[in-house]
C-alpha positions, 0 to 999 in steps of 0.5 A: 152535755152537748152530746146528751142534748143531741142524743136526747133530741135525736131519740125523741124525734125518731117518732115525733114528726111521724104521728100522722102516719102512725095514726093512719097505721092505727086505722085513721085513713082520712089525711085531714082527720089524721092531722087533727088527731095528731094535734090532739095528741100534741095537746095531751103531751103539752098538758102533761108537760105544763102541769108537771114542769114547775114541780120538776124544776123546783125538785131540780133546784132542791135536790140537784139538777143532774138527778133531774136530767137522769129522771127526765130521760129515763122516764121518757125512755120508759114511756115512749118505749111502751108506746110501741105497744099501743093498739089504737089511737086512744092508747097512743094519745094517753101515752103522750100525756104521760110522756109529757108529765114524766119527761121534760128533759129539755128544761132539765138539761138547760137548767143544769148547763146554766147553773154550772156555767160562769155567767160570762159564758152562759150565752155561748153555752145555751147557744151550744145546747141549742145547736145540739137540739137542732143537730138531734132534730136533723138526724132523728127524723131521718133515722126514724123515717128509715125505721118506720118504713123498714120495720113499722111504727112499733120498732120506731117507738122501741128505738125511741126508748132505747135511744133515750136511755143512752143520755141517762147513762151518759149523765150518770157516769160522765157529768159532775155537778157541784150542787149545794142543797138550799138550807131553807125549807121547801114550803108549800107543795103549791110553791112551784106553781106560785113561783112559776106564776110570779115569774110569768108576771114579772116585768123581766120575764113576761115579754120573753114568755109571751114570745116563747109561746108564740114562737113555739106555737108557730113552729109546731103548727105545720107538724101535724100536716107536714108528713101528709103534705109530703105524701101528696108531693112524693111519688116514691114508696117510702113516705116516712123517709121522705118526711125525714129528709124534709125535716133534715133540711129544716134542721140543718138550716135551723142549726146554721141559723142558731150559730149565725144569729149570735154574731148578727145580734152583736152587730145590730142588736138582739131586738132588731134581730128578733124582729127581722127574723120573725118578719122574714119567716112570715113572708117565707111561709107563703111559697110552701102554699104552692110547692108541687114537688118534694125538692121545692118543699124541702128547699122552702122549709130550709129557707124558713129554718134559716130564720126560725132557728135563730129566733128560738135560740135567741129567746133561750139565750135571753132566758139564760141571762135572766135566770137568777142564780140558784133558781135556774130550775124554777125559771126554766120550769116556768119557760117549759110550762109556757112551751108546753102550752105552745106544744098543746096549742100549736099542733091542735091549731094546725090539726084543726086548720088542716082538717077544716080548711085544708092541709096547706092552710097551716102555712097561711096560719104561720104567715100571720103568727110570725107577723104577730111575733115580729110586732110583739117583739117590736112593742114588748122588748125594751130598747137599750143603749147597749147594741145587744139586748141584755138582762141583769146577770146578777142574782135576782128573785123570781119576780125579776127584781135585780139585787 
C-alpha cells in the first residue's frame, strides 16, 4: 500500500501544482487573475470531493475498502486524463469538480490500511502512508514540470491519467483484504451524511476536524500563487521545471518531518509537538515575503516543510487511532469531507489574496493561519497524563463514545 499511495500522489501531482501555468496557456495572461482562477478550480475540486466523500466512505465500509481504492484511482485516471482535452478555462474548471466527485483515493487508501492493521501498529502504518504521500508529492511536480516544459499541458494530463491507472492495477492483483460485509441493512440513502455530521459533532473528533481544516487550508493557500512567484524570481526558460524543483524541496523536507515528528511526540507529548510545529511554521512564513532568488525561495519553503509536514502527519495518526473498528471508511470519509472544504477554501483564499493584494501576500496570510492553528491546538486538544496524546483504541460508535 505504500507503493500504491506513492504512485497515486506522484501521478496526481504531475499537474496539481501547475494550474496557474495551465490557465495561462488557455488564455489567461494576467498572473494575478491566473492565480485567482486556480483558486476557483480548487474550490470546485473541493466541492466535488466534499459532497461525495461520505458516500464513498460508507460504500467502502459496506462493500469493501479494496474495491473502493480501485474505484477511486480508476475514476481519477479517467477524469484527469480527459482533462487534457480542455479547450478553455471553463472546461478545465468543470473537470476539476468531477475529479473530486469520483476520486478520493487518499481517504480510501487510509481506510483500507487502518482496517487491515492491528491497532498496536496503526500509528506506524499511517505514518508510513503519510511518508509515501510526501515521497509522491516530492517526485510528482518534478516529473510533471519536465513534461509540461517539454510537451505542454495536455501531455501532462495524459500522463496524469496513465499514472493513476497503475495503482488501480497494483491493488487488484497484489492487495488482499479480509472483508466481512456487515449484516445490518444500509438504511437511508442519507445515512452517510448523518454519520459524517455525527462524527463532526462528537467530542472526540470535533477538535481534530477543526485542526484538519485549518492545517490543510493553510497548506494550500500558497499553491495558486507559488508557480507565478517562481516565474518572477527565475530567469531561465523552464518555469514549470523550476516550480517542480521548489515543490520537491518542500516535499523532501515534509517527508523528513513526518518521520521525525513521531519520535519527537513520544518524548514531549503530541499536543506540545503540534503547538510547537504550528508556531514555528507561522514564523517561517515571514522570510518568503522577501525572497528574491529561486534558491532562497526553495530553501525557505523547505524550512517550512520541516514543520508543516509533521503537523499533517500527526493529525492523520490521531484519526487512525480514534477510528472505530468497522467504521474506518465513514470516519475517513468525514475527514476527507473536511479536507475537501479546506481544498476549496485554501486555494480560493490564496487566489483571491494574490489577485487583490499581490502574490506575496499569501505568505502573510499563512503567518496568521498557522498562529491560529497553534492557538486552536493549545485550547482544544485535551491534556492527558500520558506524555503522548492518545485516544481510545477500542471500538466506539461514530459519536465518539467508547464502548
